[in-house]
FIKOLZA-1660 file (N, C-alpha, C; in steps of 0.1 Angstrom, whole numbers, plus 5000, padded with zeros to 4 digits):
% residues 251
   i   px   py   pz ch aa at
   1 1435 1116 8867  A  M  N
   1 1421 1112 8863  A  M CA
   1 1411 1122 8868  A  M  C
   2 1403 1127 8859  A  W  N
   2 1392 1136 8862  A  W CA
   2 1379 1128 8863  A  W  C
   3 1370 1132 8872  A  L  N
   3 1358 1126 8874  A  L CA
   3 1346 1135 8872  A  L  C
   4 1335 1130 8865  A  A  N
   4 1323 1137 8863  A  A CA
   4 1314 1134 8875  A  A  C
   5 1310 1144 8883  A  V  N
   5 1303 1141 8895  A  V CA
   5 1288 1146 8894  A  V  C
   6 1279 1138 8896  A  D  N
   6 1265 1142 8897  A  D CA
   6 1261 1143 8911  A  D  C
   7 1259 1156 8916  A  A  N
   7 1256 1158 8930  A  A CA
   7 1242 1161 8932  A  A  C
   8 1233 1159 8922  A  E  N
   8 1219 1162 8923  A  E CA
   8 1213 1151 8932  A  E  C
   9 1204 1155 8941  A  G  N
   9 1198 1145 8950  A  G CA
   9 1205 1143 8963  A  G  C
  10 1202 1132 8971  A  P  N
  10 1208 1131 8984  A  P CA
  10 1222 1127 8984  A  P  C
  11 1227 1120 8974  A  G  N
  11 1241 1116 8974  A  G CA
  11 1248 1120 8961  A  G  C
  12 1260 1116 8960  A  A  N
  12 1269 1120 8948  A  A CA
  12 1273 1107 8941  A  A  C
  13 1273 1107 8928  A  R  N
  13 1277 1097 8920  A  R CA
  13 1288 1102 8910  A  R  C
  14 1297 1094 8906  A  A  N
  14 1308 1099 8898  A  A CA
  14 1312 1089 8887  A  A  C
  15 1316 1094 8876  A  W  N
  15 1321 1085 8865  A  W CA
  15 1334 1091 8860  A  W  C
  16 1343 1082 8856  A  S  N
  16 1356 1085 8852  A  S CA
  16 1355 1091 8838  A  S  C
  17 1362 1102 8835  A  L  N
  17 1362 1109 8822  A  L CA
  17 1371 1101 8812  A  L  C
  18 1379 1092 8817  A  D  N
  18 1387 1084 8807  A  D CA
  18 1380 1071 8803  A  D  C
  19 1367 1070 8806  A  G  N
  19 1360 1058 8802  A  G CA
  19 1361 1046 8812  A  G  C
  20 1366 1049 8824  A  G  N
  20 1368 1038 8833  A  G CA
  20 1355 1034 8841  A  G  C
  21 1344 1040 8838  A  G  N
  21 1332 1036 8844  A  G CA
  21 1329 1043 8857  A  G  C
  22 1318 1039 8864  A  P  N
  22 1314 1046 8877  A  P CA
  22 1324 1044 8888  A  P  C
  23 1324 1054 8897  A  V  N
  23 1333 1054 8908  A  V CA
  23 1324 1055 8921  A  V  C
  24 1326 1046 8930  A  A  N
  24 1318 1045 8942  A  A CA
  24 1320 1058 8951  A  A  C
  25 1309 1062 8957  A  G  N
  25 1309 1074 8965  A  G CA
  25 1320 1075 8976  A  G  C
  26 1322 1063 8982  A  A  N
  26 1332 1063 8993  A  A CA
  26 1346 1065 8988  A  A  C
  27 1349 1062 8975  A  S  N
  27 1362 1064 8970  A  S CA
  27 1362 1075 8959  A  S  C
  28 1353 1085 8961  A  L  N
  28 1351 1095 8951  A  L CA
  28 1364 1102 8947  A  L  C
  29 1372 1105 8957  A  H  N
  29 1385 1112 8954  A  H CA
  29 1397 1104 8951  A  H  C
  30 1395 1090 8952  A  A  N
  30 1406 1082 8951  A  A CA
  30 1413 1082 8937  A  A  C
  31 1425 1086 8937  A  G  N
  31 1432 1087 8924  A  G CA
  31 1428 1098 8915  A  G  C
  32 1419 1107 8919  A  A  N
  32 1414 1118 8911  A  A CA
  32 1424 1130 8911  A  A  C
  33 1425 1136 8899  A  E  N
  33 1432 1149 8898  A  E CA
  33 1422 1160 8899  A  E  C
  34 1410 1158 8895  A  G  N
  34 1400 1169 8895  A  G CA
  34 1386 1163 8894  A  G  C
  35 1377 1172 8898  A  L  N
  35 1362 1168 8898  A  L CA
  35 1355 1179 8890  A  L  C
  36 1346 1175 8881  A  V  N
  36 1336 1184 8875  A  V CA
  36 1323 1181 8882  A  V  C
  37 1318 1190 8890  A  I  N
  37 1306 1187 8898  A  I CA
  37 1294 1195 8892  A  I  C
  38 1284 1187 8889  A  D  N
  38 1271 1193 8883  A  D CA
  38 1260 1191 8893  A  D  C
  39 1254 1202 8898  A  G  N
  39 1243 1200 8907  A  G CA
  39 1246 1202 8922  A  G  C
  40 1258 1205 8925  A  G  N
  40 1261 1207 8939  A  G CA
  40 1255 1219 8945  A  G  C
  41 1256 1220 8959  A  A  N
  41 1249 1231 8966  A  A CA
  41 1257 1244 8964  A  A  C
  42 1270 1243 8960  A  K  N
  42 1277 1255 8958  A  K CA
  42 1276 1261 8944  A  K  C
  43 1268 1255 8936  A  A  N
  43 1267 1260 8922  A  A CA
  43 1261 1274 8923  A  A  C
  44 1263 1282 8912  A  Y  N
  44 1259 1296 8913  A  Y CA
  44 1249 1298 8901  A  Y  C
  45 1242 1309 8902  A  D  N
  45 1232 1313 8892  A  D CA
  45 1239 1319 8880  A  D  C
  46 1233 1319 8868  A  I  N
  46 1239 1324 8856  A  I CA
  46 1231 1334 8850  A  I  C
  47 1237 1343 8842  A  A  N
  47 1230 1353 8835  A  A CA
  47 1231 1349 8820  A  A  C
  48 1220 1351 8812  A  L  N
  48 1220 1348 8798  A  L CA
  48 1220 1360 8790  A  L  C
  49 1226 1360 8778  A  P  N
  49 1235 1349 8773  A  P CA
  49 1248 1348 8780  A  P  C
  50 1254 1336 8781  A  S  N
  50 1266 1335 8788  A  S CA
  50 1276 1326 8781  A  S  C
  51 1289 1329 8779  A  P  N
  51 1298 1321 8773  A  P CA
  51 1299 1307 8780  A  P  C
  52 1301 1296 8773  A  L  N
  52 1302 1283 8780  A  L CA
  52 1313 1283 8789  A  L  C
  53 1324 1290 8786  A  S  N
  53 1336 1290 8795  A  S CA
  53 1333 1297 8808  A  S  C
  54 1322 1305 8808  A  A  N
  54 1319 1313 8821  A  A CA
  54 1310 1305 8830  A  A  C
  55 1306 1293 8826  A  L  N
  55 1296 1285 8833  A  L CA
  55 1302 1277 8844  A  L  C
  56 1315 1278 8846  A  I  N
  56 1321 1270 8857  A  I CA
  56 1329 1279 8866  A  I  C
  57 1331 1275 8878  A  R  N
  57 1340 1282 8887  A  R CA
  57 1350 1271 8892  A  R  C
  58 1363 1275 8893  A  S  N
  58 1373 1266 8897  A  S CA
  58 1377 1268 8911  A  S  C
  59 1382 1257 8917  A  D  N
  59 1385 1258 8932  A  D CA
  59 1395 1247 8934  A  D  C
  60 1405 1249 8943  A  T  N
  60 1414 1239 8946  A  T CA
  60 1413 1236 8961  A  T  C
  61 1410 1223 8964  A  A  N
  61 1408 1219 8978  A  A CA
  61 1417 1206 8980  A  A  C
  62 1425 1207 8990  A  N  N
  62 1434 1195 8993  A  N CA
  62 1442 1190 8981  A  N  C
  63 1446 1200 8972  A  G  N
  63 1453 1197 8960  A  G CA
  63 1445 1191 8949  A  G  C
  64 1432 1191 8951  A  L  N
  64 1423 1185 8940  A  L CA
  64 1416 1197 8933  A  L  C
  65 1417 1197 8920  A  Q  N
  65 1410 1207 8912  A  Q CA
  65 1395 1204 8911  A  Q  C
  66 1387 1214 8914  A  T  N
  66 1373 1212 8913  A  T CA
  66 1366 1223 8904  A  T  C
  67 1358 1218 8895  A  L  N
  67 1351 1227 8886  A  L CA
  67 1336 1226 8889  A  L  C
  68 1330 1236 8894  A  Q  N
  68 1316 1236 8898  A  Q CA
  68 1308 1242 8886  A  Q  C
  69 1299 1234 8880  A  V  N
  69 1291 1238 8869  A  V CA
  69 1279 1246 8875  A  V  C
  70 1276 1257 8868  A  A  N
  70 1266 1266 8873  A  A CA
  70 1252 1260 8874  A  A  C
  71 1243 1266 8882  A  R  N
  71 1229 1262 8882  A  R CA
  71 1223 1264 8869  A  R  C
  72 1213 1257 8865  A  P  N
  72 1206 1247 8872  A  P CA
  72 1213 1233 8871  A  P  C
  73 1210 1224 8880  A  A  N
  73 1216 1211 8880  A  A CA
  73 1212 1205 8867  A  A  C
  74 1222 1199 8860  A  G  N
  74 1219 1193 8847  A  G CA
  74 1225 1200 8835  A  G  C
  75 1232 1212 8838  A  L  N
  75 1237 1220 8828  A  L CA
  75 1248 1212 8820  A  L  C
  76 1256 1204 8827  A  A  N
  76 1267 1196 8821  A  A CA
  76 1260 1186 8811  A  A  C
  77 1249 1180 8816  A  R  N
  77 1242 1171 8807  A  R CA
  77 1237 1177 8794  A  R  C
  78 1231 1189 8796  A  L  N
  78 1226 1196 8784  A  L CA
  78 1237 1199 8774  A  L  C
  79 1249 1204 8779  A  V  N
  79 1260 1207 8770  A  V CA
  79 1265 1194 8764  A  V  C
  80 1267 1183 8772  A  G  N
  80 1272 1171 8767  A  G CA
  80 1263 1164 8758  A  G  C
  81 1250 1164 8760  A  G  N
  81 1240 1158 8751  A  G CA
  81 1240 1165 8738  A  G  C
  82 1241 1178 8738  A  S  N
  82 1242 1185 8725  A  S CA
  82 1254 1181 8717  A  S  C
  83 1265 1179 8724  A  R  N
  83 1277 1175 8717  A  R CA
  83 1277 1161 8712  A  R  C
  84 1271 1152 8719  A  L  N
  84 1269 1138 8715  A  L CA
  84 1260 1137 8702  A  L  C
  85 1251 1146 8701  A  A  N
  85 1241 1146 8690  A  A CA
  85 1247 1152 8677  A  A  C
  86 1259 1157 8678  A  R  N
  86 1266 1164 8667  A  R CA
  86 1276 1154 8660  A  R  C
  87 1280 1158 8648  A  N  N
  87 1291 1152 8641  A  N CA
  87 1304 1158 8647  A  N  C
  88 1313 1150 8653  A  P  N
  88 1325 1155 8659  A  P CA
  88 1333 1165 8649  A  P  C
  89 1331 1163 8636  A  A  N
  89 1338 1171 8627  A  A CA
  89 1333 1186 8628  A  A  C
  90 1322 1188 8634  A  Q  N
  90 1316 1201 8635  A  Q CA
  90 1322 1209 8646  A  Q  C
  91 1330 1203 8655  A  D  N
  91 1335 1210 8667  A  D CA
  91 1344 1222 8663  A  D  C
  92 1351 1221 8652  A  A  N
  92 1360 1232 8648  A  A CA
  92 1352 1244 8644  A  A  C
  93 1339 1242 8640  A  N  N
  93 1330 1252 8635  A  N CA
  93 1317 1251 8642  A  N  C
  94 1316 1255 8655  A  P  N
  94 1304 1252 8663  A  P CA
  94 1291 1257 8657  A  P  C
  95 1281 1249 8657  A  R  N
  95 1268 1253 8652  A  R CA
  95 1258 1254 8663  A  R  C
  96 1247 1261 8661  A  P  N
  96 1237 1262 8672  A  P CA
  96 1232 1248 8676  A  P  C
  97 1229 1247 8689  A  W  N
  97 1224 1234 8694  A  W CA
  97 1212 1237 8703  A  W  C
  98 1204 1226 8704  A  H  N
  98 1191 1227 8711  A  H CA
  98 1189 1214 8719  A  H  C
  99 1187 1215 8732  A  A  N
  99 1186 1202 8740  A  A CA
  99 1175 1203 8750  A  A  C
 100 1170 1191 8753  A  C  N
 100 1159 1190 8764  A  C CA
 100 1164 1179 8773  A  C  C
 101 1164 1183 8786  A  L  N
 101 1168 1173 8797  A  L CA
 101 1156 1170 8805  A  L  C
 102 1153 1157 8806  A  C  N
 102 1142 1152 8815  A  C CA
 102 1149 1147 8828  A  C  C
 103 1148 1155 8838  A  R  N
 103 1155 1152 8851  A  R CA
 103 1147 1142 8859  A  R  C
 104 1155 1135 8868  A  G  N
 104 1149 1125 8876  A  G CA
 104 1140 1131 8887  A  G  C
 105 1141 1144 8890  A  D  N
 105 1133 1150 8900  A  D CA
 105 1120 1156 8895  A  D  C
 106 1117 1154 8882  A  G  N
 106 1105 1158 8876  A  G CA
 106 1106 1171 8869  A  G  C
 107 1117 1178 8869  A  Q  N
 107 1119 1190 8862  A  Q CA
 107 1124 1188 8848  A  Q  C
 108 1120 1196 8838  A  T  N
 108 1125 1196 8825  A  T CA
 108 1132 1208 8821  A  T  C
 109 1144 1207 8816  A  L  N
 109 1153 1218 8812  A  L CA
 109 1154 1218 8797  A  L  C
 110 1152 1230 8792  A  W  N
 110 1155 1233 8778  A  W CA
 110 1166 1243 8776  A  W  C
 111 1175 1241 8766  A  A  N
 111 1186 1250 8764  A  A CA
 111 1189 1252 8749  A  A  C
 112 1192 1264 8746  A  Y  N
 112 1196 1267 8732  A  Y CA
 112 1210 1275 8733  A  Y  C
 113 1219 1270 8725  A  G  N
 113 1232 1276 8724  A  G CA
 113 1237 1279 8710  A  G  C
 114 1245 1290 8709  A  A  N
 114 1250 1293 8696  A  A CA
 114 1263 1301 8698  A  A  C
 115 1272 1300 8688  A  E  N
 115 1285 1307 8688  A  E CA
 115 1292 1307 8702  A  E  C
 116 1292 1295 8708  A  G  N
 116 1299 1293 8720  A  G CA
 116 1293 1298 8732  A  G  C
 117 1280 1303 8731  A  Q  N
 117 1273 1308 8742  A  Q CA
 117 1260 1300 8745  A  Q  C
 118 1256 1300 8758  A  L  N
 118 1243 1295 8762  A  L CA
 118 1234 1307 8761  A  L  C
 119 1224 1307 8752  A  R  N
 119 1216 1319 8749  A  R CA
 119 1203 1319 8756  A  R  C
 120 1196 1307 8757  A  R  N
 120 1183 1307 8763  A  R CA
 120 1182 1294 8771  A  R  C
 121 1174 1295 8782  A  L  N
 121 1173 1284 8791  A  L CA
 121 1159 1285 8798  A  L  C
 122 1153 1273 8799  A  S  N
 122 1139 1272 8805  A  S CA
 122 1139 1260 8814  A  S  C
 123 1134 1262 8826  A  V  N
 123 1132 1252 8836  A  V CA
 123 1117 1251 8840  A  V  C
 124 1111 1239 8838  A  Q  N
 124 1097 1237 8841  A  Q CA
 124 1095 1225 8849  A  Q  C
 125 1087 1225 8860  A  P  N
 125 1085 1213 8868  A  P CA
 125 1073 1205 8862  A  P  C
 126 1074 1200 8850  A  V  N
 126 1063 1194 8843  A  V CA
 126 1058 1181 8850  A  V  C
 127 1067 1172 8853  A  A  N
 127 1063 1160 8860  A  A CA
 127 1058 1162 8874  A  A  C
 128 1064 1172 8880  A  Q  N
 128 1059 1176 8894  A  Q CA
 128 1045 1181 8894  A  Q  C
 129 1042 1189 8884  A  V  N
 129 1028 1194 8882  A  V CA
 129 1018 1182 8879  A  V  C
 130 1023 1173 8871  A  L  N
 130 1015 1162 8868  A  L CA
 130 1011 1154 8880  A  L  C
 131 1021 1151 8889  A  Q  N
 131 1019 1144 8901  A  Q CA
 131 1009 1151 8910  A  Q  C
 132 1010 1164 8911  A  E  N
 132 1001 1172 8919  A  E CA
 132 0987 1170 8915  A  E  C
 133 0984 1171 8901  A  H  N
 133 0971 1169 8896  A  H CA
 133 0966 1154 8899  A  H  C
 134 0975 1145 8897  A  L  N
 134 0971 1131 8900  A  L CA
 134 0967 1129 8914  A  L  C
 135 0974 1135 8923  A  R  N
 135 0970 1134 8938  A  R CA
 135 0957 1140 8940  A  R  C
 136 0955 1152 8935  A  S  N
 136 0942 1159 8937  A  S CA
 136 0930 1151 8931  A  S  C
 137 0932 1143 8921  A  L  N
 137 0922 1135 8915  A  L CA
 137 0921 1121 8919  A  L  C
 138 0931 1117 8928  A  A  N
 138 0932 1103 8932  A  A CA
 138 0933 1094 8920  A  A  C
 139 0940 1099 8910  A  A  N
 139 0941 1092 8897  A  A CA
 139 0954 1085 8895  A  A  C
 140 0956 1078 8883  A  E  N
 140 0968 1071 8880  A  E CA
 140 0974 1076 8867  A  E  C
 141 0987 1072 8865  A  D  N
 141 0993 1075 8853  A  D CA
 141 0999 1061 8848  A  D  C
 142 1002 1060 8835  A  G  N
 142 1008 1048 8830  A  G CA
 142 1011 1050 8815  A  G  C
 143 1017 1040 8810  A  D  N
 143 1021 1040 8796  A  D CA
 143 1009 1038 8786  A  D  C
 144 1000 1048 8786  A  D  N
 144 0988 1047 8778  A  D CA
 144 0991 1056 8766  A  D  C
 145 0995 1050 8755  A  D  N
 145 0998 1057 8743  A  D CA
 145 0987 1065 8737  A  D  C
 146 0975 1059 8736  A  L  N
 146 0963 1066 8731  A  L CA
 146 0959 1078 8739  A  L  C
 147 0960 1076 8752  A  G  N
 147 0956 1087 8761  A  G CA
 147 0966 1099 8760  A  G  C
 148 0979 1096 8759  A  F  N
 148 0989 1106 8757  A  F CA
 148 0987 1113 8744  A  F  C
 149 0985 1106 8733  A  E  N
 149 0983 1112 8720  A  E CA
 149 0971 1121 8720  A  E  C
 150 0960 1117 8727  A  R  N
 150 0948 1125 8728  A  R CA
 150 0952 1138 8735  A  R  C
 151 0959 1138 8746  A  G  N
 151 0963 1150 8753  A  G CA
 151 0971 1159 8745  A  G  C
 152 0981 1153 8737  A  L  N
 152 0988 1161 8728  A  L CA
 152 0980 1168 8717  A  L  C
 153 0969 1161 8713  A  S  N
 153 0961 1167 8702  A  S CA
 153 0953 1179 8707  A  S  C
 154 0950 1179 8720  A  L  N
 154 0943 1191 8726  A  L CA
 154 0952 1204 8725  A  L  C
 155 0965 1202 8726  A  T  N
 155 0974 1213 8726  A  T CA
 155 0976 1219 8712  A  T  C
 156 0972 1212 8702  A  E  N
 156 0975 1217 8688  A  E CA
 156 0966 1229 8684  A  E  C
 157 0955 1231 8692  A  A  N
 157 0946 1242 8690  A  A CA
 157 0953 1255 8695  A  A  C
 158 0964 1254 8703  A  E  N
 158 0971 1265 8709  A  E CA
 158 0962 1274 8717  A  E  C
 159 0954 1267 8725  A  R  N
 159 0946 1274 8735  A  R CA
 159 0954 1276 8747  A  R  C
 160 0948 1283 8757  A  D  N
 160 0955 1285 8770  A  D CA
 160 0957 1271 8776  A  D  C
 161 0969 1268 8781  A  P  N
 161 0972 1255 8788  A  P CA
 161 0962 1252 8799  A  P  C
 162 0958 1262 8806  A  E  N
 162 0948 1260 8817  A  E CA
 162 0935 1255 8812  A  E  C
 163 0931 1259 8800  A  A  N
 163 0918 1255 8795  A  A CA
 163 0919 1240 8791  A  A  C
 164 0930 1236 8785  A  D  N
 164 0932 1222 8781  A  D CA
 164 0932 1213 8794  A  D  C
 165 0939 1218 8804  A  L  N
 165 0940 1210 8817  A  L CA
 165 0926 1209 8823  A  L  C
 166 0919 1220 8823  A  A  N
 166 0905 1220 8828  A  A CA
 166 0896 1210 8821  A  A  C
 167 0898 1209 8808  A  Q  N
 167 0890 1199 8801  A  Q CA
 167 0892 1185 8805  A  Q  C
 168 0905 1181 8807  A  V  N
 168 0909 1168 8811  A  V CA
 168 0904 1165 8825  A  V  C
 169 0906 1175 8834  A  I  N
 169 0902 1173 8848  A  I CA
 169 0887 1172 8849  A  I  C
 170 0879 1179 8841  A  D  N
 170 0865 1178 8842  A  D CA
 170 0861 1164 8837  A  D  C
 171 0868 1158 8827  A  E  N
 171 0864 1145 8822  A  E CA
 171 0868 1134 8832  A  E  C
 172 0879 1137 8839  A  A  N
 172 0883 1127 8850  A  A CA
 172 0873 1127 8861  A  A  C
 173 0868 1139 8865  A  R  N
 173 0859 1140 8876  A  R CA
 173 0845 1135 8873  A  R  C
 174 0842 1136 8860  A  S  N
 174 0828 1131 8856  A  S CA
 174 0829 1116 8853  A  S  C
 175 0840 1110 8853  A  G  N
 175 0841 1095 8850  A  G CA
 175 0843 1092 8836  A  G  C
 176 0844 1101 8827  A  R  N
 176 0846 1098 8813  A  R CA
 176 0860 1094 8810  A  R  C
 177 0870 1098 8819  A  L  N
 177 0883 1093 8818  A  L CA
 177 0886 1085 8831  A  L  C
 178 0892 1073 8830  A  K  N
 178 0894 1065 8842  A  K CA
 178 0908 1059 8841  A  K  C
 179 0913 1055 8853  A  G  N
 179 0925 1047 8854  A  G CA
 179 0937 1055 8848  A  G  C
 180 0946 1048 8841  A  E  N
 180 0958 1054 8836  A  E CA
 180 0955 1064 8825  A  E  C
 181 0943 1064 8819  A  A  N
 181 0940 1073 8809  A  A CA
 181 0940 1088 8814  A  A  C
 182 0937 1089 8827  A  V  N
 182 0937 1103 8833  A  V CA
 182 0951 1109 8833  A  V  C
 183 0961 1101 8838  A  G  N
 183 0975 1106 8838  A  G CA
 183 0980 1108 8824  A  G  C
 184 0977 1099 8815  A  A  N
 184 0983 1100 8802  A  A CA
 184 0977 1112 8794  A  A  C
 185 0964 1115 8796  A  N  N
 185 0958 1127 8790  A  N CA
 185 0965 1140 8796  A  N  C
 186 0966 1140 8809  A  L  N
 186 0972 1152 8816  A  L CA
 186 0986 1153 8811  A  L  C
 187 0994 1142 8810  A  A  N
 187 1008 1143 8806  A  A CA
 187 1008 1148 8791  A  A  C
 188 0999 1144 8783  A  G  N
 188 0999 1149 8769  A  G CA
 188 0997 1164 8769  A  G  C
 189 0988 1169 8777  A  V  N
 189 0986 1184 8777  A  V CA
 189 0998 1191 8782  A  V  C
 190 1003 1187 8794  A  L  N
 190 1015 1194 8800  A  L CA
 190 1027 1193 8791  A  L  C
 191 1030 1182 8786  A  I  N
 191 1042 1180 8778  A  I CA
 191 1040 1187 8764  A  I  C
 192 1028 1186 8759  A  G  N
 192 1026 1192 8746  A  G CA
 192 1028 1207 8747  A  G  C
 193 1023 1214 8757  A  H  N
 193 1025 1228 8758  A  H CA
 193 1039 1232 8761  A  H  C
 194 1046 1224 8770  A  D  N
 194 1060 1227 8773  A  D CA
 194 1069 1225 8761  A  D  C
 195 1066 1214 8753  A  A  N
 195 1074 1211 8741  A  A CA
 195 1072 1223 8731  A  A  C
 196 1060 1228 8730  A  T  N
 196 1058 1239 8721  A  T CA
 196 1066 1251 8724  A  T  C
 197 1067 1254 8737  A  K  N
 197 1075 1265 8742  A  K CA
 197 1090 1262 8740  A  K  C
 198 1094 1250 8743  A  G  N
 198 1108 1246 8742  A  G CA
 198 1113 1247 8728  A  G  C
 199 1104 1243 8718  A  I  N
 199 1108 1243 8704  A  I CA
 199 1111 1258 8700  A  I  C
 200 1104 1267 8706  A  R  N
 200 1105 1281 8702  A  R CA
 200 1118 1287 8707  A  R  C
 201 1125 1280 8717  A  L  N
 201 1138 1285 8722  A  L CA
 201 1148 1284 8711  A  L  C
 202 1147 1275 8702  A  G  N
 202 1157 1272 8692  A  G CA
 202 1153 1278 8678  A  G  C
 203 1158 1272 8668  A  R  N
 203 1155 1276 8654  A  R CA
 203 1145 1267 8648  A  R  C
 204 1136 1272 8639  A  P  N
 204 1126 1263 8633  A  P CA
 204 1133 1252 8625  A  P  C
 205 1128 1240 8628  A  G  N
 205 1133 1228 8621  A  G CA
 205 1146 1223 8626  A  G  C
 206 1151 1229 8637  A  Q  N
 206 1164 1224 8643  A  Q CA
 206 1162 1211 8651  A  Q  C
 207 1171 1201 8649  A  P  N
 207 1170 1189 8657  A  P CA
 207 1171 1192 8672  A  P  C
 208 1166 1184 8680  A  V  N
 208 1166 1185 8695  A  V CA
 208 1172 1172 8701  A  V  C
 209 1182 1174 8710  A  A  N
 209 1188 1163 8717  A  A CA
 209 1179 1161 8730  A  A  C
 210 1172 1150 8731  A  V  N
 210 1164 1147 8743  A  V CA
 210 1173 1138 8752  A  V  C
 211 1176 1143 8764  A  I  N
 211 1185 1136 8773  A  I CA
 211 1176 1131 8785  A  I  C
 212 1176 1118 8787  A  G  N
 212 1168 1112 8798  A  G CA
 212 1165 1098 8795  A  G  C
 213 1159 1091 8805  A  E  N
 213 1155 1078 8803  A  E CA
 213 1141 1076 8810  A  E  C
 214 1134 1066 8806  A  G  N
 214 1121 1063 8812  A  G CA
 214 1110 1070 8804  A  G  C
 215 1098 1070 8811  A  L  N
 215 1086 1074 8804  A  L CA
 215 1086 1089 8800  A  L  C
 216 1091 1097 8809  A  L  N
 216 1091 1112 8807  A  L CA
 216 1098 1115 8794  A  L  C
 217 1111 1110 8793  A  A  N
 217 1119 1113 8781  A  A CA
 217 1112 1107 8768  A  A  C
 218 1107 1095 8770  A  Q  N
 218 1100 1089 8758  A  Q CA
 218 1088 1098 8754  A  Q  C
 219 1081 1103 8763  A  R  N
 219 1069 1112 8759  A  R CA
 219 1074 1124 8753  A  R  C
 220 1085 1130 8757  A  Y  N
 220 1090 1143 8751  A  Y CA
 220 1094 1139 8737  A  Y  C
 221 1100 1128 8735  A  A  N
 221 1105 1124 8721  A  A CA
 221 1093 1123 8712  A  A  C
 222 1082 1116 8717  A  I  N
 222 1070 1114 8709  A  I CA
 222 1063 1128 8706  A  I  C
 223 1063 1137 8716  A  A  N
 223 1057 1150 8713  A  A CA
 223 1064 1158 8703  A  A  C
 224 1077 1158 8704  A  L  N
 224 1085 1165 8694  A  L CA
 224 1084 1159 8680  A  L  C
 225 1083 1146 8679  A  G  N
 225 1081 1140 8666  A  G CA
 225 1068 1143 8661  A  G  C
 226 1058 1144 8669  A  R  N
 226 1044 1148 8665  A  R CA
 226 1044 1162 8660  A  R  C
 227 1052 1171 8665  A  F  N
 227 1053 1185 8661  A  F CA
 227 1063 1187 8650  A  F  C
 228 1068 1176 8644  A  G  N
 228 1077 1177 8632  A  G CA
 228 1091 1180 8635  A  G  C
 229 1096 1177 8647  A  V  N
 229 1110 1181 8651  A  V CA
 229 1118 1168 8651  A  V  C
 230 1130 1168 8645  A  A  N
 230 1139 1156 8645  A  A CA
 230 1144 1155 8659  A  A  C
 231 1145 1143 8664  A  V  N
 231 1150 1140 8678  A  V CA
 231 1161 1130 8678  A  V  C
 232 1171 1133 8687  A  R  N
 232 1182 1124 8690  A  R CA
 232 1181 1120 8705  A  R  C
 233 1178 1108 8708  A  R  N
 233 1178 1104 8722  A  R CA
 233 1192 1102 8727  A  R  C
 234 1195 1107 8739  A  I  N
 234 1209 1106 8745  A  I CA
 234 1207 1101 8759  A  I  C
 235 1216 1091 8763  A  D  N
 235 1216 1086 8776  A  D CA
 235 1221 1096 8786  A  D  C
 236 1215 1098 8797  A  P  N
 236 1219 1109 8806  A  P CA
 236 1233 1108 8812  A  P  C
 237 1237 1096 8815  A  V  N
 237 1251 1094 8820  A  V CA
 237 1261 1097 8809  A  V  C
 238 1259 1093 8797  A  R  N
 238 1268 1096 8786  A  R CA
 238 1269 1111 8785  A  R  C
 239 1257 1118 8786  A  A  N
 239 1257 1133 8784  A  A CA
 239 1264 1139 8796  A  A  C
 240 1263 1134 8808  A  L  N
 240 1270 1140 8819  A  L CA
 240 1285 1139 8817  A  L  C
 241 1290 1128 8813  A  V  N
 241 1304 1125 8812  A  V CA
 241 1309 1134 8800  A  V  C
 242 1302 1135 8789  A  A  N
 242 1306 1143 8778  A  A CA
 242 1307 1158 8782  A  A  C
 243 1297 1163 8789  A  G  N
 243 1296 1176 8793  A  G CA
 243 1307 1180 8803  A  G  C
 244 1309 1171 8813  A  A  N
 244 1320 1173 8823  A  A CA
 244 1333 1173 8816  A  A  C
 245 1336 1164 8806  A  A  N
 245 1348 1164 8799  A  A CA
 245 1350 1177 8791  A  A  C
 246 1340 1183 8786  A  F  N
 246 1341 1195 8778  A  F CA
 246 1345 1207 8788  A  F  C
 247 1339 1207 8800  A  F  N
 247 1343 1218 8809  A  F CA
 247 1357 1216 8815  A  F  C
 248 1360 1203 8817  A  A  N
 248 1374 1201 8822  A  A CA
 248 1384 1205 8812  A  A  C
 249 1382 1203 8799  A  Q  N
 249 1391 1207 8788  A  Q CA
 249 1392 1222 8787  A  Q  C
 250 1380 1229 8790  A  R  N
 250 1380 1243 8788  A  R CA
 250 1388 1250 8799  A  R  C
 251 1390 1244 8810  A  E  N
 251 1396 1250 8822  A  E CA
 251 1412 1251 8819  A  E  C
% end
């Protein structure tokens, strides 16, 4: 039995690649033949473009085969999410793929792959920057659809992102924006500009797999739809397992 291991954060979580469900941390190695670890401290940096088969390093410890997925944490999810968003019949003739991962630590990863290679990658701390602005303004964030849509609309003029942020910050300090509207407007600006850059990593009109759960992933899906991009929402655990299975099969 192979396990897909998410080592991002303070602990490790694992899921069986045979569909057996989650495996408790204390029994992580119990009955396992191998582990595919995404996000561990021993992960290594990658050069682009890079063949997908080159994104892992193998290691044998105590008779257990270990495949360490390269940095950044979440790469297995990006690959798995893109595969889940495809028609399985396409696997024999791989097509370009484009994916966006909304991580739990506030970072957003974009990736574009073609011809069996990871060609472009972007990592942006969008949610982290949003929280920094909220702290400086002593403001709030919330599921304010109108505020988020207004923030997105500011980005359509394709001005400098700092100018759009400055406009929202000035409105918040003057009292014209209050409560959750402050965070929603800021999120619209930050996500709108990041989504614009992320779209450009791929091909015009190409669908994007958005991997994540919660408000951040929901907002990215809304932004991409607003910009005319087809979106497929993918559960992050399903993406991790699918990506880990892909790397285990490649070894």
